[in-house]
N, C-alpha and C positions, 0 to 999 in steps of 0.2 A: 453732342452730335453722334448719331449712329453711324458706324463704319460698316458699309455693305460688302466690302471685299478686303482682301489682304492688302497690307501696305505695299504701295506700288514702287517704293524704293527698295529694290532687292539687290543690295551690293553683292557682287561676286565674292564668295568667301575665300579665305586663304586656301582652303582645301581644293576649291574649284580651280584656282589659279595654278596650284601645284600640279594637279592632274593634267591640265591643258599644256603646261609648260615643261613637263618632265622630258628630258632629253639625255641621251648618253653623253657623258662628259669625259672625253679622253684626256689624259694628262700628257705633258711633254716630258719624255724620258730624259731630256737634257743631253748635253755633249760630255764626252769623257774629260776628266781634268787635264788642263794644259800644264806641262812641266814648267817650273820657274825658268825664265830666260837667263842665259849667261849675260854678263855685263855688256859684252860687245855684240850681242845678237838681238835683232829685232824679231819679235814673235807676233804674228797676226792673231788677234783674238777671234775665237769662233763666233759665228753668227747664230743667234738663237731664234729659231723659227717661232712665229706666233700662230698657234693653232686656233681652230674654230672654238674650241672649248675655253680658250682664254678670253673670248669676247662675250659680252652679255647676250642673253637670249632675248630677242626683241619680240614683243607682243603688241599688235596694233590695237588701237582704241578709236572707235567712231561714236561720239556722243554729241548731243545738241548743246554746244557751248553758247550758241546764239539762236535766235528764232523762238518759236512757240515753246519748245522744250527746254529752254535755257535753265530754268530753276532746278529741274530734276536731273538734267544732263550734266550740269556742273557738279552736283552732289555725287553723281555716279562715278565721275572721274576721280573725285577726291577719295571715294571709298576704295576704288581699285588701287590708287597710289598708296593708301594706307596698308593694304594687303601686301603689295610688292615690297614696301619698306620693311615690313615684318619678316617676310620670306628672306630678303637679302640680309637682314641683320642676323638671321639664324643660319646663314651660310649658303643661301641660294638653293638651287636645284643641283645636287651632287657637286657643290662647289661653284656652280656657274650662276652669275647674277642675272636678275631679270631687269628689263628696261621697257617701259611703256613708250610707244610712239603714238601721240594723240593727234587726231584730226577732228575738225568740226563738221559734223554731218548736217547741222542746221535744221534738223527735223524735216528734211526734204529729200525726195528721191534723187534728183539730179545732183545735189550736193553730196549725197552719200556715195553716188557713183564716182564723182570726182575724188572724194577722200579714199575710196577703195582703190582706185587706180594708182593713186600716189603711194599708198601703203604697200601695195603689192609690187608695182613696177619700180619704184624708187627705193623703198625701204626693205623690200624683199620679205615681208612678214608672211607667215603661213597660218596665223591665228589672229582673228580680229574680235575683240570684245565690244559689243554694241550691236544695234544702235538704240538711241533713246526712244525713237518714234517708229510706229509701224510702217508709215509711208517710206521712210528711209530704209528700213529693213527690207521691205518688199522690192525697193529699187535696186539694192545691192545684191540681193539674194541670187538672182540668176547668174551674175558674174562669179560669185563665190562658188556656186554649185558647179559651174563649168570648169573653174580652175582648181577645184578640190581644196579650197581655202575654208577653214572652219570659221563660221560667223556665229557668234554666241552672245545673245542678248539677255539681259536681266530685266528689261522694261517693255519691249515690244509685245503687243497682246492681240493684234488682229487675227481672227480665226484662220485666214489664208496662209499665215506663216507656218502652220502645222504641215502644209503640203508643199512648202517651198523647196524642199530638197533634202538629200541625205547629209549635207554638210551644214545645214542650217538648224540651230538650236536656240532654245530660250528656257528660262526658269520662271518667267512671269506667267500668271494665270491667263488662260485664253479668254477673250471677250465672249466666247460662246458660253462659258460657265458664268461669267459676270452677268451677262444679259439674262440668262435663265434665272439666276437668283434675284436680280433686280425686278424682273417682271413678276416673279412670285411674291416678293415683298410688297410691291405696289398693290397687287390684287388683294393680298391678305390684309392690307391696311384699309381696304374699302374703296380704293380708287377704281372708278369705272370709266371716267372720261379723262383723257390725257392730252396735254400740249407739250410739244418737244421743241427744243432749240439746240442746234448741233453745229459745231465747227466743221469747216470743209476740209477735213483730213481723213486719212484712212483709219486712224485709231478711233476718232470720235464717231465716224460713220459706222464702224464696227460695233461700238457700244450702243448706238441708237438702234441699229438694225436688230441686234440680238435681243435687246431689252423690249423693244416694241413688238417683235415677233412673238415673244412669250406672252406679253400682255394681251395681244390680240387673240392668241390661241386660247387664253383663259376666258375670253368673252369681252374684253375691254374695247374701247373706241378711242381713236385719235381724232381730236376735234380741231387741232391746229398744229402746223409744223413749220419751223423756220430754220434756215441755215445761214451761216455767216462766215466771212473771210477772216483769217487770223489777224489782219492788220486793223480791224475795226475796234474803236474804243467806246463808241456810244451805241448802245443796243436798244434804246428806248422805242424806236420805230418798230422793231421786231417784237419787243416785249409787249407793247401796247396791243398788237394783234393777238398775241397769245392770251393776254388777260381778258380781252373783249370776248373771247370764245368761251369764257366762264368754265374752265376745266376743273376737275376735282384736284388735279396736281399738275406740276410742271416737271418734265424730265430734261436735265441739262447734260449734254455730252461735250466737254471742252478738251482741246489739246493743250491749251496754254493756261497756266494758273492765273495769269493776268486777266484773260477774258472770263474765265470761270468765276473768279471773285467779283469782277465788275458786274457780271450779269446777275448774280445773287443780290448784290447791293442795289442795283437799279430796279430789279423786280420789286423789292420791298419799298423803294422810294416811290414807285408807281402805285403803291397801295395794295399790292397783291399780298394776301396773308395766308394763302393756302400752302400745302406741303410742297417742298422742292426735293427732288431726288437727283443725285448726281453720282459720278464715279470718282476714282482716286484723285484725278487732277483737280476737280472742283473742290475737293476736300484737302488739298495740299496746303502746306504752311503759308506760302505766299498768297494763295487764294483766300485763306481765312483771314489773313492780315488785311487784305483789301476789303473784304466783305464786312469785317467787324461784327457788330451785334446782329447784322442782317443774316448771318450764317446760323444763328441759334435755331435749332429745330430741323435743320437740313438733314 
C-alpha cells in the first residue's frame, strides 16, 4: 500500500510534554528543629504546610476514547501516558510530577465542550492535549481561546484550525497540504473522472474538499459524490451509485477506521476493481484488518 501522507498517529514527545509542563517548583524550607521535650512537658509538633510544588502538575487530555475516533484516540492517550511515566521516572519537572486528567471528547464538538468545561472548571487545568478529531477541536477552540487555555493536538487536521486562535496548536499536517498532494497524485496516476464517498465530519469533509479542489483545478471531473453518517455499517447503496458512474477512481474520506475499512471491503465485493485513494484513517491498522485483501493496491 502506498502511503500518501505522514503517519496520522503523532504521539506528543517527551520533549513536547516537558516544554508544555515546565513550571517553577518552589521547595518548602521547612520549620526549625523542635527541641527534645522534657519528660513532664507536652510539646506540640509543628504543622508542615503543603505547597503547590508538592502537588503533581495536572495536564488535561481530551481524546476520542469512544466514537468514530476510538482506535486512534485510545492509542494517543497511551502514548501520552508513556511519555509522562518516563518524565516522572526521571524526576519530573524540577522535581514536580506530572499527572494526566483524561476526558473522552468522543470525536464530537458538543462532547469536547463538555470535557473542556470539566477539565477547566473542576480540575483547573491550563493545558489540554487533544483532541483526536477536527470537529471536537473546532468545538472547544473558541472556549480555550477566550480563557487563555492552551489546546494542543497531535491529530486534528482541518484547515480551519490554523485560524482558530493564538492558544490553539497542532503538530499534525493540515488537510490543505494532504489534499493538495492527494489531488496531484491522482492526476499524475492518470485519473480524470472521480467518485467520492465522505463521512459527515469536519475532518473527512476537509480531506474531501481539499483533495477534490486540487483535482478539479488540474482539470479532473467528479462524476459522483456520496456522504454518510458515522453510525452506518452497510454502504452498498452508496457504493452502487458510485460504481455505476464508472469513475476512473474512488476517493474515500473516512473519520472512523471501522467505516473506512468496511467501505474498501464492500467496494471490492461489489466488483469494483479500479483504484481507491484514501487518507490516513482509511489506511489505519483497524481499517486494514477489516478490509483484508481488499486493501491491496489502495
